[in-house]
DSSP file (Angstrom, degrees, kcal/mol; ACC not computed):
  #  RESIDUE AA STRUCTURE BP1 BP2  ACC     N-H-->O    O-->H-N    N-H-->O    O-->H-N    TCO  KAPPA ALPHA  PHI   PSI    X-CA   Y-CA   Z-CA
    1    1 A X              0   0    0      0, 0.0     2,-0.3     0, 0.0     0, 0.0   0.000 360.0 360.0 360.0 139.9  105.1   -6.6  -13.7
    2    2 A X        -     0   0    0      2,-0.0     2,-0.3     0, 0.0     0, 0.0  -0.814 360.0-161.0-119.1 162.1  105.1   -7.6  -17.3
    3    3 A X        -     0   0    0     -2,-0.3     2,-0.4     2,-0.0     0, 0.0  -0.893  19.1-116.4-135.9 166.1  105.1  -10.9  -19.1
    4    4 A X        -     0   0    0     -2,-0.3     2,-0.4     2,-0.0    -2,-0.0  -0.882  18.7-160.5-110.2 137.3  106.0  -12.1  -22.5
    5    5 A X        -     0   0    0     -2,-0.4     2,-0.4     2,-0.0    -2,-0.0  -0.959   8.2-169.1-114.6 133.0  103.6  -13.6  -25.0
    6    6 A X        +     0   0    0     -2,-0.4     2,-0.3     2,-0.0    -2,-0.0  -0.976  15.0 155.0-123.0 136.2  104.9  -15.7  -27.9
    7    7 A X        -     0   0    0     -2,-0.4     2,-0.3     2,-0.0    -2,-0.0  -0.979  37.8-111.1-151.9 161.7  102.9  -16.9  -30.9
    8    8 A X        +     0   0    0     -2,-0.3     2,-0.3     3,-0.0    -2,-0.0  -0.754  35.6 167.8 -98.7 143.0  103.5  -18.0  -34.5
    9    9 A X        -     0   0    0     -2,-0.3    -2,-0.0     0, 0.0     5,-0.0  -0.986  45.5 -85.5-149.3 150.5  102.3  -15.9  -37.5
   10   10 A X     >  -     0   0    0     -2,-0.3     4,-2.2     1,-0.1     3,-0.3  -0.333  37.2-130.1 -57.4 135.1  103.1  -16.0  -41.2
   11   11 A X  H  > S+     0   0    0      1,-0.2     4,-2.4     2,-0.2     5,-0.2   0.824 106.1  55.5 -62.2 -33.1  106.2  -14.1  -41.9
   12   12 A X  H  > S+     0   0    0      2,-0.2     4,-2.3     1,-0.2    -1,-0.2   0.902 108.8  47.5 -66.0 -40.0  104.6  -12.1  -44.7
   13   13 A X  H  > S+     0   0    0     -3,-0.3     4,-2.6     2,-0.2    -2,-0.2   0.920 111.7  50.9 -66.3 -42.7  101.8  -10.9  -42.4
   14   14 A X  H  X S+     0   0    0     -4,-2.2     4,-2.7     1,-0.2    -2,-0.2   0.937 111.6  46.9 -60.0 -47.1  104.4  -10.0  -39.7
   15   15 A X  H  X S+     0   0    0     -4,-2.4     4,-2.4     1,-0.2    -1,-0.2   0.904 113.0  49.0 -62.6 -41.9  106.4   -7.9  -42.2
   16   16 A X  H  X S+     0   0    0     -4,-2.3     4,-2.3     2,-0.2    -1,-0.2   0.900 112.6  47.9 -64.9 -40.3  103.3   -6.2  -43.5
   17   17 A X  H  X S+     0   0    0     -4,-2.6     4,-2.6     2,-0.2    -2,-0.2   0.901 111.5  50.1 -67.7 -40.9  102.1   -5.4  -40.0
   18   18 A X  H  X S+     0   0    0     -4,-2.7     4,-2.6    -5,-0.2    -2,-0.2   0.913 111.3  49.5 -62.3 -42.1  105.6   -4.1  -39.0
   19   19 A X  H  X S+     0   0    0     -4,-2.4     4,-2.3     2,-0.2    -2,-0.2   0.932 113.0  45.6 -62.5 -46.4  105.7   -1.9  -42.1
   20   20 A X  H  X S+     0   0    0     -4,-2.3     4,-1.3     2,-0.2    -2,-0.2   0.905 113.1  49.7 -66.0 -40.9  102.2   -0.5  -41.4
   21   21 A X  H  <>S+     0   0    0     -4,-2.6     5,-2.5     1,-0.2     3,-0.4   0.926 110.8  50.2 -62.5 -43.7  102.9    0.2  -37.8
   22   22 A X  H ><5S+     0   0    0     -4,-2.6     3,-1.6     1,-0.2    -2,-0.2   0.901 106.3  55.4 -61.0 -41.7  106.2    1.9  -38.7
   23   23 A X  H 3<5S+     0   0    0     -4,-2.3    -1,-0.2     1,-0.3    -2,-0.2   0.816 109.5  47.8 -60.3 -30.2  104.4    4.1  -41.2
   24   24 A X  T 3<5S-     0   0    0     -4,-1.3    -1,-0.3    -3,-0.4    -2,-0.2   0.380 121.2-110.0 -93.9   3.9  102.1    5.2  -38.4
   25   25 A X  T < 5S+     0   0    0     -3,-1.6     2,-0.3     1,-0.3    -3,-0.2   0.739  79.8 107.8  81.0  23.8  105.0    5.8  -36.0
   26   26 A X      < -     0   0    0     -5,-2.5    -1,-0.3    -6,-0.1     2,-0.2  -0.924  67.8-113.4-130.7 158.1  104.5    3.0  -33.6
   27   27 A X     >  -     0   0    0     -2,-0.3     4,-1.8     1,-0.1     3,-0.3  -0.607  27.9-121.5 -83.6 150.1  106.3   -0.3  -32.8
   28   28 A X  H  > S+     0   0    0      1,-0.2     4,-2.3    -2,-0.2     5,-0.2   0.881 114.5  55.7 -59.0 -38.6  104.5   -3.5  -33.5
   29   29 A X  H  > S+     0   0    0      1,-0.2     4,-2.5     2,-0.2    -1,-0.2   0.871 104.4  53.4 -63.6 -35.8  104.8   -4.5  -29.9
   30   30 A X  H  > S+     0   0    0     -3,-0.3     4,-2.6     2,-0.2    -1,-0.2   0.891 107.9  51.3 -64.5 -38.6  103.1   -1.2  -28.8
   31   31 A X  H  X S+     0   0    0     -4,-1.8     4,-2.8     2,-0.2     5,-0.2   0.939 111.3  47.0 -61.4 -47.5  100.2   -2.1  -31.1
   32   32 A X  H  X S+     0   0    0     -4,-2.3     4,-2.6     1,-0.2     5,-0.2   0.906 113.0  49.1 -62.6 -41.9   99.9   -5.5  -29.6
   33   33 A X  H  X S+     0   0    0     -4,-2.5     4,-2.4     2,-0.2    -1,-0.2   0.935 114.0  45.1 -63.1 -46.3  100.1   -4.1  -26.1
   34   34 A X  H  X S+     0   0    0     -4,-2.6     4,-2.6     2,-0.2    -2,-0.2   0.924 115.3  46.8 -63.9 -45.3   97.4   -1.5  -26.8
   35   35 A X  H  X S+     0   0    0     -4,-2.8     4,-2.4    -5,-0.2    -2,-0.2   0.906 113.0  49.0 -64.8 -42.4   95.1   -3.9  -28.6
   36   36 A X  H  X S+     0   0    0     -4,-2.6     4,-2.6    -5,-0.2    -1,-0.2   0.907 111.8  49.5 -63.9 -42.1   95.4   -6.5  -25.9
   37   37 A X  H  X S+     0   0    0     -4,-2.4     4,-2.0    -5,-0.2     6,-0.2   0.941 112.2  47.5 -61.6 -48.0   94.7   -3.9  -23.1
   38   38 A X  H  <>S+     0   0    0     -4,-2.6     5,-2.6     1,-0.2     6,-0.9   0.886 112.5  49.7 -62.5 -39.0   91.7   -2.6  -24.9
   39   39 A X  H ><5S+     0   0    0     -4,-2.4     3,-1.4     4,-0.2    -1,-0.2   0.929 110.2  50.1 -64.3 -45.2   90.4   -6.2  -25.5
   40   40 A X  H 3<5S+     0   0    0     -4,-2.6    -2,-0.2     1,-0.3    -1,-0.2   0.844 111.0  49.9 -62.3 -33.9   90.9   -7.1  -21.8
   41   41 A X  T 3<5S-     0   0    0     -4,-2.0    -1,-0.3    -5,-0.2    -2,-0.2   0.427 116.8-113.7 -85.5   0.6   89.0   -3.9  -20.8
   42   42 A X  T < 5S+     0   0    0     -3,-1.4    -3,-0.2    -4,-0.3    -2,-0.1   0.639  81.6 124.8  78.7  13.7   86.1   -4.7  -23.1
   43   43 A X  S   <S+     0   0    0     -5,-2.6     2,-0.3    -6,-0.2    -4,-0.2   0.738  76.3  28.6 -78.5 -22.6   86.8   -1.7  -25.4
   44   44 A X  S    S-     0   0    0     -6,-0.9     2,-0.3    -9,-0.1    -2,-0.2  -0.962  70.2-155.9-133.5 154.0   87.0   -3.9  -28.5
   45   45 A X        -     0   0    0     -2,-0.3     2,-0.5    -3,-0.0    -6,-0.0  -0.852  22.8-113.0-124.2 163.7   85.5   -7.2  -29.4
   46   46 A X        +     0   0    0     -2,-0.3    21,-0.6    21,-0.2     2,-0.3  -0.837  52.3 130.1-101.3 129.7   86.6   -9.9  -31.8
   47   47 A X  E     -A   66   0A   0     -2,-0.5     2,-0.5    19,-0.2    19,-0.2  -0.980  47.2-121.6-165.7 167.8   84.5  -10.5  -34.9
   48   48 A X  E     -A   65   0A   0     17,-2.1    17,-2.1    -2,-0.3     2,-0.5  -0.988  19.1-155.3-122.9 128.7   84.7  -10.9  -38.7
   49   49 A X  E     +A   64   0A   0     -2,-0.5     2,-0.3    15,-0.2    15,-0.2  -0.896  24.0 163.8-104.3 128.4   82.7   -8.7  -41.0
   50   50 A X  E     -A   63   0A   0     13,-1.8    13,-2.1    -2,-0.5     2,-0.4  -0.957  34.3-119.7-141.3 159.1   81.9  -10.1  -44.4
   51   51 A X  E     +A   62   0A   0     -2,-0.3     2,-0.3    11,-0.2    11,-0.2  -0.844  33.8 170.6-101.3 136.8   79.5   -9.4  -47.2
   52   52 A X  E     -A   61   0A   0      9,-1.9     9,-2.3    -2,-0.4     2,-0.2  -0.980  36.2-107.2-139.4 152.0   77.0  -12.0  -48.3
   53   53 A X  E     -A   60   0A   0     -2,-0.3     7,-0.2     7,-0.2    -2,-0.0  -0.555  39.2-118.9 -74.4 143.4   74.1  -12.0  -50.7
   54   54 A X    >   -     0   0    0      5,-2.2     3,-1.7    -2,-0.2    -1,-0.1  -0.187  39.9 -86.0 -74.2 178.1   70.7  -12.1  -49.0
   55   55 A X  T 3  S+     0   0    0      1,-0.3    -1,-0.1     2,-0.1    -2,-0.1   0.731 130.4  52.5 -61.5 -22.9   68.3  -15.0  -49.6
   56   56 A X  T 3  S-     0   0    0      3,-0.1    -1,-0.3     1,-0.0    -3,-0.0   0.629 101.7-134.5 -87.0 -13.1   66.9  -13.3  -52.7
   57   57 A X  S <  S+     0   0    0     -3,-1.7    -2,-0.1     2,-0.2     3,-0.1   0.650  77.4 105.2  72.3  14.9   70.4  -12.8  -54.2
   58   58 A X  S    S+     0   0    0      1,-0.2     2,-0.3     2,-0.0    -1,-0.1   0.761  78.9  20.0 -99.8 -28.6   69.6   -9.2  -55.1
   59   59 A X  S    S-     0   0    0     -7,-0.0    -5,-2.2    -5,-0.0     2,-0.4  -0.903  71.6-118.1-139.0 166.1   71.5   -7.2  -52.6
   60   60 A X  E     -A   53   0A   0     -2,-0.3     2,-0.3    -7,-0.2    -7,-0.2  -0.828  22.7-169.4-109.2 146.4   74.4   -7.6  -50.2
   61   61 A X  E     -A   52   0A   0     -9,-2.3    -9,-1.9    -2,-0.4     2,-0.5  -0.917  23.2-120.1-126.9 155.0   74.3   -7.3  -46.4
   62   62 A X  E     -A   51   0A   0     -2,-0.3     2,-0.4   -11,-0.2   -11,-0.2  -0.841  28.8-169.0 -94.9 132.5   77.1   -7.1  -43.8
   63   63 A X  E     -A   50   0A   0    -13,-2.1   -13,-1.8    -2,-0.5     2,-0.5  -0.950  11.2-149.6-120.1 142.4   77.1   -9.8  -41.2
   64   64 A X  E     -A   49   0A   0     -2,-0.4     2,-0.5   -15,-0.2   -15,-0.2  -0.958  12.8-170.0-112.7 121.3   79.2   -9.9  -38.0
   65   65 A X  E     -A   48   0A   0    -17,-2.1   -17,-2.1    -2,-0.5     2,-0.3  -0.944   9.0-151.2-112.3 128.7   80.2  -13.3  -36.8
   66   66 A X  E     -A   47   0A   0     -2,-0.5     2,-0.3   -19,-0.2   -19,-0.2  -0.726   7.5-162.3-101.3 149.8   81.8  -13.6  -33.4
   67   67 A X        -     0   0    0    -21,-0.6   -21,-0.2    -2,-0.3     3,-0.1  -0.931  21.4-138.8-128.6 151.3   84.3  -16.3  -32.3
   68   68 A X  S    S+     0   0    0     -2,-0.3     2,-0.3     1,-0.1     3,-0.1   0.620  84.1   6.6 -84.5 -13.9   85.4  -17.4  -28.8
   69   69 A X  S  > S-     0   0    0      1,-0.1     4,-1.5   -23,-0.0    -1,-0.1  -0.986  72.2-107.1-160.4 164.4   89.0  -17.7  -29.7
   70   70 A X  H  > S+     0   0    0     -2,-0.3     4,-2.6     1,-0.2     5,-0.2   0.850 119.4  58.8 -65.2 -33.5   91.6  -17.1  -32.4
   71   71 A X  H  > S+     0   0    0      1,-0.2     4,-2.7     2,-0.2    -1,-0.2   0.899 102.6  52.6 -61.3 -40.0   91.7  -20.9  -33.0
   72   72 A X  H  > S+     0   0    0      2,-0.2     4,-1.2     1,-0.2    -1,-0.2   0.879 109.5  49.2 -64.1 -37.6   88.0  -20.8  -33.8
   73   73 A X  H >X S+     0   0    0     -4,-1.5     4,-0.7     2,-0.2     3,-0.5   0.949 112.1  47.9 -64.4 -48.5   88.6  -18.1  -36.3
   74   74 A X  H >< S+     0   0    0     -4,-2.6     3,-1.0     1,-0.2    -2,-0.2   0.899 109.6  53.2 -59.4 -42.0   91.4  -20.1  -37.9
   75   75 A X  H 3< S+     0   0    0     -4,-2.7    -1,-0.2     1,-0.2    -2,-0.2   0.788 105.6  54.8 -65.3 -27.2   89.3  -23.2  -38.0
   76   76 A X  H <<        0   0    0     -4,-1.2    -1,-0.2    -3,-0.5    -2,-0.2   0.617 360.0 360.0 -83.1 -11.4   86.5  -21.4  -39.9
   77   77 A X    <<        0   0    0     -3,-1.0    -1,-0.2    -4,-0.7    -2,-0.2   0.475 360.0 360.0 -79.9 360.0   88.8  -20.2  -42.6
């Protein structure tokens, strides 16, 4: 049995994602299905990787920040 998920996204992001998916030979819906399946199975986790200067301001480090939901990510932007 399958179900439908609906969500809103900026039209520019949708078009860019469709273009990139097409270039890689897949449909955008296939990408979403695969990614959702992998997330549900624990094969991928959600996080944001960013560069920040360390406390001395001399070098950069990568930090991974995890969020509990897409809303939490949006709220942090």
